[in-house]
C-alpha positions in Angstrom: 101.1 -104.6 -12.5 98.9 -101.5 -12.4 97.3 -102.8 -9.1 100.7 -103.4 -7.5 101.8 -99.9 -8.4 98.6 -98.4 -7.0 99.0 -100.4 -3.9 102.5 -99.1 -3.3 101.1 -95.6 -3.5 97.9 -96.0 -1.5 98.9 -98.4 1.3 101.3 -96.0 3.0 98.6 -93.3 2.9 96.0 -95.6 4.4 98.3 -96.5 7.2 99.0 -92.8 7.7 95.3 -92.1 7.9 94.7 -94.8 10.5 97.4 -93.5 12.8 96.7 -89.8 12.3 97.9 -87.7 13.9 101.0 -88.9 15.7 103.1 -85.7 15.6 102.5 -81.9 15.7 100.1 -80.3 13.1 100.8 -77.0 11.5 98.2 -74.4 10.5 99.5 -71.9 7.9 97.8 -68.5 8.3 98.5 -66.4 5.2 98.4 -63.0 7.0 100.4 -61.2 9.7 99.4 -61.3 13.4 96.7 -58.7 14.4 94.2 -59.5 11.6 91.0 -61.5 11.6 92.6 -64.8 10.4 95.3 -64.8 13.1 92.6 -63.9 15.7 90.4 -66.9 14.6 93.3 -69.4 14.3 94.7 -68.7 17.8 91.3 -69.1 19.4 90.9 -72.4 17.7 94.4 -73.6 18.5 94.1 -74.9 22.1 90.9 -76.8 21.7 92.0 -78.4 18.4 95.3 -79.4 20.0 93.3 -81.0 22.8 91.0 -83.0 20.5 93.8 -84.1 18.1 96.1 -85.0 21.0 99.0 -83.2 19.4 100.5 -79.7 19.5 99.1 -77.2 16.9 101.8 -74.9 15.5 100.6 -71.7 13.9 102.8 -70.3 11.1 102.0 -66.7 9.9 103.2 -66.7 6.3 102.0 -63.4 4.8 102.5 -61.8 1.4 100.7 -61.1 -1.9 97.2 -60.9 -0.4 97.5 -64.3 1.1 98.9 -66.0 -2.0 102.3 -66.7 -0.4 100.8 -68.7 2.4 98.4 -70.4 0.1 101.1 -71.6 -2.2 103.3 -72.9 0.6 100.3 -74.8 2.0 99.3 -76.2 -1.3 102.8 -77.5 -2.0 103.0 -79.2 1.4 102.8 -83.0 1.7 99.2 -84.2 1.5 99.3 -86.0 4.8 97.1 -83.8 7.1 100.1 -82.3 9.0 99.8 -78.9 7.2 96.4 -77.2 7.3 95.6 -73.9 5.7 93.3 -71.3 7.3 92.0 -69.7 4.1 89.5 -66.9 3.8 87.4 -65.4 1.0 90.3 -63.3 -0.2 93.1 -65.9 -0.4 90.7 -68.6 -1.7 87.9 -67.1 -3.7 89.0 -63.5 -4.7 92.7 -63.9 -5.6 92.1 -66.1 -8.7 89.9 -63.3 -10.2 92.4 -60.5 -9.4 95.8 -62.1 -10.0 95.7 -63.8 -13.5 99.0 -65.7 -13.0 98.7 -67.3 -9.6 101.0 -70.2 -8.8 98.1 -71.8 -6.9 94.5 -72.3 -7.9 92.6 -73.2 -4.7 89.7 -75.2 -6.3 92.4 -77.4 -7.9 95.1 -77.5 -5.3 93.1 -77.7 -2.0 90.5 -80.0 -0.5 87.9 -77.9 1.4 87.3 -79.3 4.9 84.9 -76.9 6.5 84.0 -73.3 7.0 84.7 -72.1 10.5 83.5 -68.5 10.8 81.7 -65.7 9.1 83.3 -62.3 9.7 81.5 -59.2 8.4 83.3 -56.0 7.5 83.1 -52.7 9.4 83.3 -49.5 7.5 85.6 -47.4 9.7 87.2 -44.0 9.5 89.9 -42.2 11.5 88.2 -40.1 14.2 89.8 -36.9 12.8 87.5 -37.2 9.8 84.5 -34.8 10.3 81.8 -37.4 9.6 79.5 -39.3 11.9 77.4 -41.3 9.5 77.8 -43.2 6.3 75.7 -40.6 4.4 78.0 -37.8 5.8 81.0 -39.7 4.6 79.7 -40.0 1.1 79.1 -36.3 1.0 82.5 -35.5 2.4 84.3 -37.8 -0.1 82.4 -36.2 -3.0 83.3 -32.8 -1.8 87.0 -33.7 -1.5 87.9 -35.7 -4.7 91.4 -37.3 -4.6 92.1 -36.2 -1.0 91.1 -39.3 0.9 93.3 -42.4 1.1 91.6 -45.8 1.7 93.5 -48.7 3.2 93.2 -52.4 2.3 95.1 -55.6 3.0 96.0 -55.8 -0.7 94.6 -56.0 -4.2 92.9 -59.4 -3.8 91.2 -58.7 -0.4 87.5 -58.5 0.3 88.1 -55.1 2.0 89.5 -53.7 -1.3 86.7 -55.1 -3.5 84.1 -53.7 -1.1 85.6 -50.3 -1.4 85.9 -50.6 -5.2 82.2 -51.4 -5.3 81.3 -48.4 -3.3 83.5 -46.2 -5.4 81.8 -47.4 -8.5 78.3 -47.0 -7.1 79.0 -43.4 -5.9 81.7 -42.4 -8.4 84.2 -41.6 -5.6 87.7 -40.4 -6.3 90.0 -41.8 -3.6 93.5 -43.2 -3.4 94.1 -46.9 -2.7 96.9 -47.6 -0.2 97.5 -51.4 0.0 99.3 -52.8 3.1 101.4 -55.9 3.3 100.5 -58.5 5.9 96.7 -58.5 6.1 94.0 -56.5 7.8 96.1 -55.9 11.0 98.6 -53.5 9.4 95.9 -51.9 7.2 93.7 -51.2 10.2 96.7 -49.8 12.1 97.3 -47.4 9.2 93.8 -45.9 9.6 94.2 -45.6 13.3 97.5 -43.9 12.9 96.1 -41.4 10.3 98.3 -42.7 7.4 95.0 -43.4 5.7 91.5 -42.2 6.6 89.0 -45.0 5.8 88.6 -48.6 5.0 86.3 -51.6 5.1 88.0 -53.8 7.7 87.0 -57.2 9.0 85.1 -56.6 12.2 87.5 -58.8 14.2 90.4 -56.6 13.1 88.6 -53.3 13.7 87.0 -54.2 17.0 89.9 -53.2 19.3 90.3 -49.9 17.5 86.5 -49.2 17.7 86.3 -50.1 21.4 89.3 -47.9 22.2 88.0 -44.9 20.2 90.8 -45.0 17.7 88.4 -45.9 14.9 84.9 -44.6 14.2 82.5 -47.2 12.8 79.9 -46.0 10.3 78.4 -49.3 9.1 78.7 -53.0 8.8 78.3 -55.5 5.9 76.3 -58.1 7.8 72.7 -59.0 7.0 71.6 -57.6 10.4 73.1 -55.3 13.0 76.0 -56.8 14.9 75.3 -57.5 18.6 78.7 -56.1 19.4 78.2 -52.9 17.4 74.4 -52.2 17.7 74.9 -48.5 16.8 76.3 -49.3 13.4 73.7 -49.7 10.6 74.0 -52.4 8.0 75.0 -51.4 4.5 71.5 -52.5 3.4 70.0 -50.0 5.9 72.2 -47.3 4.4 70.9 -48.1 0.9 73.7 -50.4 -0.4 72.5 -54.0 -0.5 75.3 -54.9 -2.9 77.7 -54.3 0.0 76.4 -57.2 2.1 79.3 -59.6 2.4 81.5 -61.4 4.8 85.1 -62.6 5.1 84.4 -66.3 5.7 87.2 -68.5 6.8 87.7 -72.2 6.6 90.1 -75.1 6.9 91.8 -76.5 3.8 94.4 -79.3 3.1 96.5 -80.0 0.0 94.9 -82.0 -2.7 95.7 -85.7 -2.3 95.1 -85.8 1.4 93.5 -89.2 2.3 89.7 -89.0 2.8 90.0 -90.6 6.2 92.2 -87.7 7.3 89.9 -85.1 5.8 86.9 -86.7 7.6 88.8 -86.8 10.9 89.8 -83.1 10.5 86.2 -82.2 9.6 84.8 -83.9 12.7 87.4 -82.4 15.0 87.1 -78.9 13.6 83.3 -78.9 13.9 83.7 -80.1 17.5 86.2 -77.3 18.1 83.7 -74.7 16.8 81.0 -75.9 19.2 83.0 -75.4 22.3 81.4 -72.6 24.3 84.7 -70.8 25.1 85.6 -70.8 21.4 82.1 -69.5 20.4 82.1 -66.8 23.0 85.6 -65.5 22.4 85.0 -65.3 18.6 81.6 -63.6 19.1 83.1 -61.0 21.4 85.7 -60.2 18.7 83.2 -59.9 15.9 83.3 -63.4 14.3 80.3 -65.7 14.1 80.9 -69.5 14.2 79.5 -71.1 11.0 80.5 -74.7 10.0 79.7 -76.6 6.8 77.3 -79.5 6.5 80.2 -81.6 4.9 83.5 -81.1 3.1 81.6 -81.5 -0.2 79.1 -78.7 0.8 82.0 -76.4 1.7 83.7 -77.2 -1.7 80.5 -76.2 -3.5 80.2 -73.0 -1.5 83.8 -72.1 -2.3 83.2 -72.7 -6.0 80.1 -70.4 -6.0 82.1 -67.7 -4.1 85.0 -68.0 -6.6 82.6 -67.3 -9.5 80.8 -64.4 -7.7 84.0 -62.5 -6.8 85.6 -63.1 -10.2 82.6 -61.3 -11.7 82.8 -58.5 -9.2 86.5 -58.1 -9.7 86.0 -57.8 -13.4 83.1 -55.3 -13.1 85.0 -53.1 -10.7 88.3 -53.2 -12.6 90.1 -54.4 -9.5 93.6 -55.0 -10.8 96.8 -55.7 -8.9 98.5 -52.6 -7.5 
């Protein structure tokens, strides 16, 4: 009896896996257009569609620092037709900042593979009279409470990076969270609504190149080829601020292993395409895939523990 019941559940899923995919596949991006996640997803889209043989539909579903999109993806049918492009914030940081999340990523998602590493750029509005990271620290200390710093929300990497800096240097600044991700937050700095932020390099790059943002440093382990003039945080004396907004593909828990394996193989192939690598690199994102879905799951678990500790130490609570 138990076997018959199990067969009724598993056989349709196995049949699904063997014929996968036979209709369009959706990727939920939990942030608004203009940010790093949207940038990465839309570069992946054409090649992934070609390899899967089906249209790839991107749905931007922003809100609550990525939690709205994460919950929608986690509650989707576990059939491989709804993918989630999660990042360090929506997957690993949010559980440590928002105590009553409706979704817990390590439980509700299967990790498929990392796709990119995106360092942050420390940027200021050009009207600020500073030209180096050291000058900024001095200016912020001389003007307590007068600087506003932007972030894509309470659970974002950008916000925690700034909280770490504030704690290290005892800076008094006002947090201004933006809805929709790094795109709107970066636009706020460019427009002068706020004066400074850690922004994903992919989000900040257009503003830096156009002169609407001034970059004072990057959080990568070495200087970025696209921003050679910007020192790393380690060079500036802040090794704790070495971090990146990694992104990866996830599917709802219960998705058949055959489908996960197919998505892993296809996604890794997408990320080796020269046109994908070059476009991402130009925009400030470095391609980085996982050795296996299991390896990515382990990495996500480690990152979740790391950022929970940092969130607690920096008192990063929801705004």
